[in-house]
C-alpha angles and dihedrals in degrees: 000000000000123000089248093051091048091051094048091048094049093048094045090050091055096043093249133132132202137208139174115257123215090250091061096255124118121244119212118192143163142111098263125099121214112269090221098058114111120197130192134167091233101046105021117217127345139164115256090204099038095136093053102027119144121266092256089063098043092049093048111110112212093203087065093053117109 
């Protein structure tokens, strides 16, 4: 499966969409929250499938998030 196909499948599964921004970054938006996100008052948020997460997640740079 190509990277673009994997990304489209992942985003569609989670009810999200993606578009290119004028500054060259990708913008992902939607009303759905990832099903694999765990939250707790003590530890905050974490990924339940971190070791086996899809490429779109492992390539996401948090410092680029807005």
